[in-house]
C-alpha positions as CSV (number, residue, x, y, z in Angstrom):
1,M,-10.4,-15.7,-7.6
2,T,-12.0,-12.6,-6.3
3,G,-15.5,-11.5,-5.2
4,A,-18.1,-12.7,-2.9
5,G,-18.4,-16.0,-4.8
6,A,-14.7,-16.9,-4.3
7,Q,-14.0,-20.2,-2.8
8,S,-11.9,-20.3,0.3
9,S,-10.1,-22.8,2.5
10,G,-11.0,-20.7,5.5
11,N,-13.9,-21.2,8.0
12,P,-16.8,-22.6,5.9
13,G,-19.2,-21.1,8.3
14,L,-18.2,-17.6,7.4
15,S,-19.1,-15.8,4.2
16,P,-16.3,-14.8,1.9
17,N,-16.9,-11.1,2.6
18,L,-16.7,-11.7,6.4
19,Q,-13.5,-13.7,6.0
20,G,-12.1,-11.0,3.8
21,A,-13.1,-8.4,6.4
22,L,-11.2,-10.2,9.1
23,W,-8.1,-10.4,7.0
24,M,-8.4,-6.7,6.1
25,L,-8.8,-5.8,9.8
26,L,-5.7,-7.8,10.6
27,S,-4.0,-5.9,7.7
28,A,-5.0,-2.6,9.3
29,V,-3.6,-3.7,12.7
30,T,-0.3,-5.0,11.3
31,F,0.1,-1.8,9.2
32,S,-0.5,0.3,12.4
33,V,2.1,-1.7,14.3
34,M,4.6,-1.4,11.4
35,T,4.2,2.4,11.2
36,T,4.6,2.7,15.0
37,L,8.0,0.8,14.8
38,I,9.0,3.0,11.8
39,K,8.4,6.1,13.8
40,F,9.8,4.8,17.0
41,L,13.1,3.8,15.3
42,G,13.2,6.8,13.1
43,D,15.4,9.0,15.3
44,D,18.3,6.5,15.0
45,Y,17.7,4.6,11.7
46,P,17.0,6.6,8.5
47,A,14.3,5.5,6.1
48,A,16.7,4.1,3.6
49,L,18.2,1.8,6.3
50,Q,14.8,0.7,7.6
51,T,13.8,-0.1,4.0
52,F,16.8,-2.4,3.7
53,Y,15.6,-4.4,6.7
54,R,12.1,-4.5,5.4
55,Q,13.2,-5.8,2.0
56,A,15.6,-8.3,3.6
57,A,12.7,-9.7,5.7
58,G,10.6,-10.2,2.5
59,V,13.4,-12.1,0.8
60,A,13.9,-14.3,3.9
61,I,10.2,-15.2,4.0
62,L,10.1,-16.0,0.3
63,L,13.4,-17.9,0.3
64,P,11.8,-21.3,0.7
65,V,9.6,-20.6,-2.4
66,I,12.6,-19.4,-4.4
67,L,14.6,-22.5,-3.5
68,R,11.7,-24.8,-4.3
69,H,10.8,-23.3,-7.7
70,R,14.3,-21.9,-8.6
71,G,14.3,-20.8,-12.2
72,A,10.5,-21.0,-12.5
73,A,10.2,-18.4,-9.7
74,F,12.0,-15.9,-12.0
75,A,10.5,-16.9,-15.3
76,T,9.3,-13.8,-17.1
77,S,8.7,-12.3,-20.6
78,R,8.5,-8.7,-19.2
79,P,11.8,-8.0,-17.2
80,G,11.6,-4.3,-18.0
81,I,8.2,-3.9,-16.2
82,L,9.3,-6.0,-13.3
83,I,12.5,-3.9,-12.9
84,F,10.7,-0.6,-13.1
85,R,8.0,-1.8,-10.7
86,S,10.6,-2.9,-8.1
87,L,12.5,0.4,-8.5
88,A,9.3,2.4,-8.0
89,G,8.3,0.3,-5.1
90,T,11.7,0.6,-3.3
91,V,11.8,4.4,-3.7
92,G,8.2,4.5,-2.7
93,V,8.9,2.6,0.5
94,I,11.8,4.9,1.4
95,L,9.7,8.0,0.9
96,S,6.8,6.6,2.9
97,F,9.0,5.6,5.8
98,Y,10.5,9.1,5.8
99,A,7.1,10.6,5.9
100,F,5.9,8.3,8.8
101,Q,9.1,9.2,10.7
102,K,8.6,13.0,10.3
103,M,4.9,13.5,10.2
104,P,2.1,12.8,12.7
105,L,1.0,9.2,11.9
106,A,-2.6,10.2,11.2
107,D,-1.5,12.8,8.6
108,A,0.9,10.5,6.8
109,N,-1.6,7.7,6.8
110,A,-4.3,9.8,5.3
111,L,-2.0,11.1,2.5
112,S,-1.0,7.5,1.7
113,F,-4.6,6.8,0.6
114,T,-4.1,9.1,-2.4
115,R,-2.7,6.1,-4.2
116,T,-6.2,5.3,-5.3
117,L,-6.5,8.8,-6.8
118,W,-3.4,8.4,-8.8
119,L,-4.6,5.1,-10.2
120,V,-7.4,6.9,-12.2
121,P,-5.1,8.8,-14.7
122,L,-2.6,5.9,-14.7
123,A,-5.3,3.4,-15.6
124,A,-6.3,5.6,-18.6
125,L,-2.8,6.3,-19.8
126,I,-1.0,3.0,-19.2
127,V,-3.6,0.2,-19.0
128,K,-6.0,2.0,-21.5
129,E,-9.0,1.5,-19.2
130,P,-12.0,3.7,-20.0
131,V,-12.3,6.4,-17.3
132,G,-15.7,8.1,-17.1
133,P,-16.4,11.6,-15.8
134,L,-17.6,10.3,-12.4
135,R,-14.3,8.7,-11.6
136,I,-12.4,11.8,-12.9
137,G,-14.5,14.0,-10.8
138,A,-14.0,11.8,-7.7
139,A,-10.3,11.9,-8.2
140,L,-10.2,15.7,-8.5
141,F,-12.4,16.0,-5.4
142,G,-10.0,13.7,-3.6
143,F,-7.0,16.0,-4.5
144,V,-9.0,18.9,-3.0
145,G,-9.0,16.9,0.2
146,V,-5.2,16.7,-0.1
147,L,-5.0,20.5,-0.4
148,V,-7.2,20.8,2.7
149,M,-4.8,18.6,4.7
150,V,-1.5,20.1,3.6
151,R,-2.8,23.7,3.1
152,P,0.0,25.0,0.9
153,G,1.0,28.5,1.9
154,A,-0.4,28.1,5.4
155,G,1.9,28.7,8.4
156,G,0.4,26.1,10.6
157,E,1.9,22.9,11.9
158,F,0.4,20.8,9.1
159,A,1.4,23.1,6.2
160,I,2.9,21.4,3.2
161,G,6.6,20.4,3.6
162,L,9.1,17.8,2.5
163,P,7.5,14.9,4.5
164,A,4.0,15.6,2.9
165,L,5.5,15.8,-0.5
166,A,7.4,12.6,0.1
167,M,4.2,10.8,1.0
168,L,2.4,12.1,-2.1
169,A,5.3,11.0,-4.3
170,S,5.3,7.6,-2.5
171,A,1.6,7.2,-3.2
172,L,2.2,8.0,-6.9
173,L,5.0,5.5,-7.1
174,F,2.9,2.8,-5.4
175,A,0.1,3.6,-7.9
176,F,2.7,2.8,-10.6
177,T,3.4,-0.6,-8.9
178,V,-0.3,-1.4,-8.8
179,T,-0.7,-0.5,-12.5
180,G,2.3,-2.6,-13.3
181,M,0.8,-5.5,-11.5
182,K,-2.4,-5.2,-13.5
183,V,-0.3,-5.5,-16.7
184,L,1.8,-8.4,-15.3
185,T,-1.0,-10.5,-14.0
186,R,-2.2,-11.0,-17.6
187,D,0.7,-13.5,-18.1
188,H,2.5,-13.8,-14.8
189,S,1.7,-15.8,-11.6
190,T,1.5,-14.0,-8.3
191,T,4.5,-16.0,-7.1
192,V,6.8,-14.7,-9.9
193,I,5.7,-11.1,-9.2
194,L,6.3,-11.4,-5.5
195,V,9.7,-13.0,-6.0
196,W,10.9,-10.4,-8.4
197,S,9.6,-7.6,-6.2
198,A,11.3,-9.0,-3.1
199,V,14.7,-9.9,-4.6
200,L,15.0,-6.7,-6.7
201,G,13.7,-4.6,-3.9
202,F,16.4,-6.0,-1.6
203,V,19.2,-5.4,-4.1
204,L,18.0,-1.9,-4.9
205,S,17.8,-1.0,-1.2
206,I,21.5,-1.9,-0.6
207,P,23.0,1.5,-1.8
208,G,20.8,3.5,0.5
209,A,21.6,1.2,3.4
210,I,25.4,1.6,2.8
211,L,25.1,5.4,2.8
212,T,23.1,5.5,6.0
213,W,24.6,2.4,7.7
214,R,25.1,2.1,11.4
215,V,25.5,-1.0,13.5
216,P,22.2,-1.5,15.4
217,E,22.0,-2.3,19.1
218,P,20.7,-5.9,19.8
219,T,17.3,-4.6,20.8
220,D,17.1,-2.3,17.8
221,L,18.1,-5.1,15.5
222,L,15.3,-7.2,16.8
223,L,12.8,-4.4,16.3
224,L,14.1,-3.7,12.8
225,C,13.7,-7.4,11.8
226,L,10.3,-7.5,13.4
227,M,9.3,-4.4,11.5
228,G,10.3,-6.1,8.2
229,V,8.5,-9.3,9.0
230,I,5.3,-7.4,10.0
231,A,5.5,-5.4,6.8
232,T,5.5,-8.6,4.8
233,V,2.7,-10.1,6.8
234,N,0.7,-6.9,6.3
235,Q,1.0,-7.2,2.6
236,A,0.0,-10.9,2.7
237,C,-3.1,-10.1,4.8
238,Y,-4.1,-7.3,2.5
239,I,-3.9,-9.5,-0.6
240,K,-5.7,-12.3,1.1
241,G,-8.5,-10.0,2.2
242,M,-9.0,-8.4,-1.2
243,S,-8.9,-11.9,-2.8
244,L,-11.7,-13.2,-0.6
245,G,-14.1,-10.3,-0.5
246,D,-15.6,-7.7,-2.8
247,A,-13.4,-4.7,-3.3
248,G,-16.2,-2.3,-2.5
249,A,-16.9,-4.1,0.8
250,M,-13.2,-4.4,1.8
251,A,-12.2,-0.8,1.1
252,P,-14.0,0.7,4.1
253,I,-12.3,-1.7,6.4
254,D,-8.9,-0.7,5.2
255,Y,-9.7,2.8,6.3
256,T,-9.8,1.6,10.0
257,R,-6.0,2.1,10.0
258,L,-6.8,5.8,10.1
259,V,-8.4,5.2,13.4
260,F,-5.7,2.9,14.7
261,T,-2.8,5.2,13.7
262,A,-4.6,8.3,15.1
263,A,-5.0,6.5,18.4
264,I,-1.4,5.3,18.5
265,G,-0.2,8.7,17.6
266,F,-2.2,10.2,20.4
267,F,-1.3,7.7,23.2
268,L,2.4,7.0,22.3
269,F,3.6,10.2,20.5
270,A,1.2,12.9,21.9
271,E,-0.1,13.7,18.4
272,I,-3.5,15.3,18.1
273,P,-4.9,15.5,14.5
274,G,-6.0,19.0,13.6
275,V,-9.4,19.9,12.2
276,W,-7.9,20.4,8.7
277,T,-6.4,16.9,8.8
278,I,-9.7,15.4,9.8
279,A,-11.6,17.3,7.1
280,G,-9.1,16.6,4.4
281,A,-8.9,12.9,5.3
282,A,-12.7,12.6,5.2
283,I,-12.7,14.0,1.6
284,V,-9.9,11.7,0.5
285,V,-11.7,8.7,2.0
286,A,-15.0,9.5,0.5
287,S,-13.5,10.0,-3.0
288,T,-11.3,6.9,-2.9
289,L,-14.2,4.8,-1.6
290,F,-16.4,6.1,-4.4
291,I,-13.7,5.2,-7.0
292,T,-13.3,1.7,-5.6
293,I,-17.1,1.0,-5.6
294,R,-17.5,2.5,-9.1
295,E,-14.7,0.4,-10.5
296,Q,-16.3,-2.7,-8.9
297,Q,-19.7,-1.9,-10.5
298,I,-18.1,-1.4,-13.9
299,A,-16.2,-4.7,-13.6
300,R,-19.4,-6.5,-12.5
301,S,-21.3,-5.1,-15.5
302,A,-18.6,-6.2,-17.8
303,R,-18.7,-9.7,-16.5
304,L,-22.5,-9.9,-16.7
305,S,-22.5,-8.6,-20.3
306,A,-19.9,-11.2,-21.2
307,E,-21.8,-14.2,-19.7
308,P,-24.2,-14.7,-22.6
309,D,-21.2,-15.0,-25.0
310,A,-19.6,-17.6,-22.8
311,R,-22.6,-19.9,-22.9
């Protein structure tokens, strides 16, 4: 159940939106810690190998669920969508890890928010959702922000390059996974979707790990495993936050990771966001926030219009 009226087993003295906000804040913190570890380990462990450890941690955490439910955890009538979603997600993780390793954290993080912009055309083409001119205009405005950040043809430090293209491609692939989830949730439980995603993601990450394999030092092994666990916890916190609170209220809190990663980049990696990065990120945040709030308003109107028929 979603929205402000959702019931929760959390603190009864806190409103659903406040509980959701706390989970979203924890999601932003864990995301920032995860990207810090990705960048810190990036000199010695390529993105494909880090992805293997991230997926292995997800399987380890879900293993008790898999053993308890067994066949039911894999029951599906849409294996094709689940396989495509896992493939897109695995490649998307590899590309995003590469971008976080090679780009300033603030830049890579800002570009990762373009996932919401990609969702607009995908919702119209795949899910057949009606997309009005306001959302189309907001998406186009957001991509202008991307151009401001990467400045194709510019000779500066933040000019477009392979890492920026990798993050944009990653955001597109993640948009496919979100669109696929919208289709799957019509007749699949969250558990089935998570189990397929974790197990297939792990299997699909093995070839890349073999090609880039190196035996990690004990400390590095601990950090790689910790990064994988934190990535899984981050996903769980995000889902929990969005399930408790209104999407329009939760979205601004998710953007706090821009602040966290910028601070970490400055203090740990001596990264200073440029004026073009800040300006472009502001445009992307404004457009994605508008799209999120607009979609929530449309969904609320649809529910209200359907209520008389349900009585």
